[in-house]
TIZA-810258 format. One record per residue: residue number from 0; residue in three letters; x, y, z of N, C-alpha, C, O in turn. Coordinates in nm, 2 decimals, padded with zeros to 4 digits. Atoms other than C-alpha are relative to their C-alpha. Layout:
% residues N
- NUM; ALA; X; Y; Z; X; Y; Z; X; Y; Z; X; Y; Z;
...
//
This chain:
% residues 80
- 0; MET; 00.03; 00.09; 00.11; 15.43; 07.80; 25.30; 00.08; -00.13; 00.03; 00.19; -00.13; 00.08;
- 1; VAL; -00.06; 00.13; -00.02; 15.50; 07.43; 25.32; 00.06; -00.05; -00.13; -00.01; -00.04; -00.24;
- 2; GLY; -00.06; 00.06; 00.12; 15.74; 07.26; 25.07; 00.07; -00.13; 00.04; 00.13; -00.14; 00.15;
- 3; ILE; -00.07; 00.13; -00.02; 15.88; 06.91; 25.03; 00.15; 00.02; -00.01; 00.20; 00.09; -00.11;
- 4; GLN; -00.14; -00.01; 00.00; 16.25; 06.89; 25.11; 00.07; -00.13; -00.04; 00.17; -00.13; -00.11;
- 5; GLN; -00.06; 00.13; 00.03; 16.32; 06.52; 25.10; -00.11; -00.10; 00.00; -00.21; -00.10; 00.07;
- 6; LEU; 00.10; 00.11; 00.01; 16.13; 06.21; 25.00; 00.08; -00.13; -00.01; 00.17; -00.14; -00.09;
- 7; THR; -00.07; 00.13; 00.00; 16.24; 05.86; 25.08; -00.10; -00.11; -00.02; -00.21; -00.12; 00.04;
- 8; LEU; 00.09; 00.11; 00.04; 16.08; 05.55; 24.92; 00.07; -00.13; 00.02; 00.18; -00.15; -00.02;
- 9; VAL; -00.05; 00.13; -00.03; 16.13; 05.20; 25.04; -00.10; -00.10; -00.05; -00.21; -00.11; 00.01;
- 10; GLN; 00.09; 00.11; 00.06; 15.98; 04.91; 24.84; -00.13; 00.05; -00.05; -00.23; -00.01; -00.04;
- 11; PHE; 00.12; -00.07; 00.05; 15.74; 05.15; 24.68; 00.00; -00.01; -00.15; 00.09; 00.05; -00.22;
- 12; ARG; 00.02; 00.02; 00.15; 15.63; 05.05; 24.32; 00.13; -00.04; -00.06; 00.18; -00.15; -00.03;
- 13; ASN; -00.12; 00.04; 00.06; 15.95; 05.04; 24.11; 00.13; 00.03; 00.07; 00.24; 00.01; 00.02;
- 14; TYR; -00.12; -00.04; -00.08; 16.18; 05.17; 24.38; 00.02; -00.10; 00.12; -00.07; -00.11; 00.20;
- 15; ILE; -00.03; 00.08; -00.11; 16.35; 04.93; 24.62; 00.04; 00.09; 00.12; -00.02; 00.08; 00.23;
- 16; GLN; -00.03; -00.11; -00.10; 16.51; 05.22; 24.81; 00.06; 00.12; -00.08; 00.16; 00.10; -00.15;
- 17; LYS; -00.04; -00.12; 00.07; 16.55; 05.57; 24.68; -00.03; 00.12; 00.09; -00.14; 00.13; 00.15;
- 18; GLU; 00.01; -00.12; -00.07; 16.60; 05.91; 24.84; 00.01; 00.12; -00.10; 00.10; 00.12; -00.18;
- 19; PHE; 00.00; -00.12; 00.09; 16.51; 06.24; 24.66; 00.02; 00.12; 00.09; -00.04; 00.13; 00.20;
- 20; HIS; -00.02; -00.13; -00.07; 16.63; 06.58; 24.77; -00.05; 00.11; -00.09; -00.01; 00.12; -00.21;
- 21; PHE; 00.05; -00.10; 00.08; 16.44; 06.88; 24.64; 00.05; 00.14; 00.05; 00.07; 00.16; 00.16;
- 22; THR; -00.04; -00.14; -00.03; 16.54; 07.25; 24.62; -00.12; 00.07; 00.05; -00.23; 00.01; 00.07;
- 23; ASN; 00.11; -00.08; -00.06; 16.32; 07.53; 24.74; -00.12; -00.01; -00.08; -00.23; -00.01; -00.03;
- 24; ARG; 00.12; 00.01; 00.08; 16.09; 07.51; 24.44; 00.02; -00.11; -00.10; 00.12; -00.12; -00.17;
- 25; ILE; 00.01; 00.11; 00.10; 16.00; 07.21; 24.23; -00.07; 00.06; -00.12; -00.18; 00.10; -00.11;
- 26; VAL; 00.06; -00.05; 00.12; 15.94; 07.32; 23.87; -00.06; -00.12; -00.08; -00.16; -00.11; -00.14;
- 27; GLY; 00.05; 00.11; 00.08; 15.91; 06.98; 23.71; 00.09; -00.12; 00.04; 00.20; -00.11; 00.09;
- 28; ILE; -00.07; 00.13; -00.02; 16.02; 06.61; 23.73; 00.02; -00.05; -00.14; -00.09; -00.08; -00.20;
- 29; VAL; -00.02; 00.05; 00.13; 16.18; 06.49; 23.41; 00.08; -00.12; 00.00; 00.16; -00.15; 00.09;
- 30; GLY; -00.08; 00.12; 00.02; 16.33; 06.17; 23.28; -00.06; -00.09; -00.11; -00.17; -00.06; -00.16;
- 31; PRO; 00.06; 00.09; 00.11; 16.28; 05.89; 23.02; -00.12; -00.07; 00.05; -00.15; -00.08; 00.17;
- 32; ASN; 00.12; 00.08; -00.03; 15.97; 05.69; 23.00; 00.03; -00.13; 00.09; 00.13; -00.19; 00.06;
- 33; GLY; -00.01; 00.13; -00.07; 15.93; 05.41; 23.26; 00.10; 00.01; 00.12; 00.13; -00.09; 00.18;
- 34; VAL; -00.10; 00.00; -00.11; 16.18; 05.54; 23.52; -00.06; 00.03; 00.14; 00.00; 00.02; 00.24;
- 35; GLY; 00.07; -00.02; -00.13; 15.92; 05.63; 23.79; -00.04; 00.14; 00.04; -00.06; 00.17; 00.15;
- 36; LYS; 00.04; -00.14; -00.03; 15.83; 06.00; 23.76; -00.14; 00.00; 00.06; -00.16; 00.07; 00.16;
- 37; THR; 00.14; 00.00; -00.05; 15.46; 05.93; 23.81; 00.00; -00.07; 00.14; -00.08; -00.03; 00.22;
- 38; ASN; -00.01; 00.07; -00.14; 15.55; 05.70; 24.11; 00.04; 00.10; 00.10; 00.00; 00.09; 00.22;
- 39; VAL; -00.05; -00.11; -00.09; 15.73; 06.00; 24.27; -00.12; 00.09; 00.04; -00.15; 00.12; 00.15;
- 40; LEU; 00.12; -00.08; -00.03; 15.41; 06.21; 24.23; -00.10; -00.07; 00.08; -00.16; -00.02; 00.17;
- 41; ASP; 00.09; 00.08; -00.08; 15.20; 05.93; 24.36; 00.04; -00.02; 00.15; -00.04; -00.02; 00.24;
- 42; ALA; -00.05; 00.01; -00.14; 15.42; 05.89; 24.67; -00.02; 00.13; 00.07; -00.06; 00.13; 00.19;
- 43; LEU; 00.03; -00.13; -00.06; 15.38; 06.27; 24.74; -00.15; 00.00; 00.03; -00.19; 00.05; 00.14;
- 44; TYR; 00.15; 00.01; -00.02; 15.00; 06.22; 24.70; -00.03; -00.09; 00.12; -00.11; -00.06; 00.21;
- 45; TYR; 00.02; 00.10; -00.11; 15.02; 05.92; 24.94; 00.04; 00.06; 00.13; -00.04; 00.04; 00.23;
- 46; LEU; -00.04; -00.07; -00.12; 15.20; 06.13; 25.20; -00.11; 00.10; 00.05; -00.14; 00.12; 00.17;
- 47; SER; 00.10; -00.10; -00.03; 14.92; 06.39; 25.18; -00.14; -00.06; 00.04; -00.20; -00.01; 00.13;
- 48; PHE; 00.14; 00.06; -00.01; 14.61; 06.17; 25.16; 00.00; -00.14; 00.05; -00.11; -00.20; 00.06;
- 49; THR; -00.01; 00.14; -00.05; 14.73; 05.83; 25.29; -00.06; -00.10; -00.09; -00.11; -00.21; -00.04;
- 50; LYS; 00.05; 00.09; 00.10; 14.62; 05.66; 24.97; 00.06; 00.03; -00.13; 00.11; 00.15; -00.15;
- 51; SER; -00.05; -00.02; 00.14; 14.73; 05.62; 24.61; -00.10; 00.09; -00.08; -00.22; 00.08; -00.06;
- 52; TYR; 00.09; -00.08; 00.08; 14.59; 05.87; 24.36; -00.07; -00.09; -00.10; -00.18; -00.06; -00.14;
- 53; PHE; 00.05; 00.09; 00.10; 14.52; 05.57; 24.13; -00.10; -00.10; 00.05; -00.14; -00.19; -00.02;
- 54; SER; 00.10; 00.09; -00.06; 14.27; 05.40; 24.37; 00.03; -00.15; -00.01; -00.06; -00.23; -00.03;
- 55; ARG; -00.04; 00.15; -00.01; 14.46; 05.07; 24.38; 00.02; -00.04; 00.14; 00.05; 00.04; 00.23;
- 56; PRO; -00.03; 00.05; -00.14; 14.49; 04.85; 24.69; 00.14; 00.03; 00.04; 00.23; 00.03; -00.05;
- 57; ASP; -00.14; -00.03; -00.05; 14.79; 04.93; 24.90; 00.10; -00.11; -00.04; 00.21; -00.08; -00.07;
- 58; ALA; -00.09; 00.12; 00.03; 14.93; 04.58; 24.83; 00.06; 00.01; -00.14; 00.16; -00.04; -00.17;
- 59; GLN; -00.05; -00.02; 00.14; 14.97; 04.68; 24.46; 00.10; 00.10; -00.01; 00.17; 00.12; -00.11;
- 60; ASN; -00.11; -00.10; 00.00; 15.20; 04.96; 24.56; 00.13; -00.05; 00.05; 00.24; 00.02; 00.04;
- 61; VAL; -00.12; 00.06; -00.05; 15.45; 04.73; 24.72; 00.08; -00.06; -00.11; 00.03; -00.13; -00.20;
- 62; HIS; -00.09; 00.06; 00.11; 15.75; 04.64; 24.50; -00.01; -00.15; 00.01; -00.01; -00.21; 00.11;
- 63; HIS; 00.02; 00.15; 00.00; 15.71; 04.28; 24.39; 00.11; -00.07; 00.08; 00.23; -00.03; 00.08;
- 64; ALA; -00.08; 00.09; -00.08; 15.87; 04.01; 24.61; 00.03; 00.06; 00.14; 00.11; 00.01; 00.21;
- 65; TYR; -00.01; -00.05; -00.13; 15.84; 04.23; 24.92; -00.13; 00.00; 00.07; -00.24; -00.02; 00.01;
- 66; GLN; 00.12; 00.01; -00.08; 15.59; 04.24; 25.20; -00.07; 00.14; 00.04; -00.18; 00.14; 00.07;
- 67; GLY; 00.05; -00.12; -00.04; 15.55; 04.61; 25.28; 00.07; 00.12; -00.07; 00.17; 00.10; -00.14;
- 68; LEU; -00.06; -00.12; 00.06; 15.64; 04.97; 25.18; 00.01; 00.11; 00.11; -00.05; 00.10; 00.21;
- 69; ARG; -00.01; -00.12; -00.09; 15.75; 05.29; 25.35; 00.03; 00.12; -00.09; 00.10; 00.12; -00.18;
- 70; ILE; -00.01; -00.13; 00.07; 15.72; 05.65; 25.23; 00.03; 00.10; 00.11; -00.06; 00.12; 00.20;
- 71; ASP; -00.03; -00.10; -00.10; 15.89; 05.92; 25.44; 00.02; 00.14; -00.07; 00.07; 00.14; -00.18;
- 72; GLY; -00.02; -00.13; 00.05; 15.88; 06.29; 25.38; 00.05; 00.10; 00.10; 00.01; 00.09; 00.22;
- 73; LYS; -00.05; -00.11; -00.08; 16.07; 06.59; 25.52; -00.04; 00.13; -00.06; -00.02; 00.15; -00.18;
- 74; TYR; 00.06; -00.13; 00.05; 15.90; 06.93; 25.48; 00.07; 00.12; 00.06; 00.12; 00.12; 00.17;
- 75; ASN; -00.04; -00.13; -00.05; 16.01; 07.29; 25.51; -00.13; 00.07; 00.03; -00.22; 00.07; -00.05;
- 76; ILE; 00.12; -00.09; -00.03; 15.76; 07.52; 25.68; 00.05; 00.14; 00.01; 00.14; 00.17; 00.09;
- 77; ASN; -00.05; -00.14; 00.00; 15.81; 07.88; 25.60; 00.14; 00.02; -00.03; 00.21; 00.10; 00.02;
- 78; ASN; -00.15; 00.00; 00.04; 16.15; 07.81; 25.44; 00.09; -00.02; 00.11; 00.21; 00.03; 00.10;
- 79; ASN; -00.09; 00.03; -00.11; 16.30; 07.69; 25.77; 00.05; -00.14; -00.01; 00.12; -00.19; 00.07;
//
């Protein structure tokens, strides 16, 4: 089974630079409105399908005042 272990976002939507570390199983992502929960899910989708779930141009996913973005993922395969 494949699972996400680490997600790094650089200049993606409302994140200038943020690193997330996940435990073995993700049950949910919680937080106040407007902090970027949906952006984290969209970044995971981006890693899987190389496009945004929301069908917007790539340029609209770049944090304002920046030229590009980067999304990195580190995965566990068979819990290794």
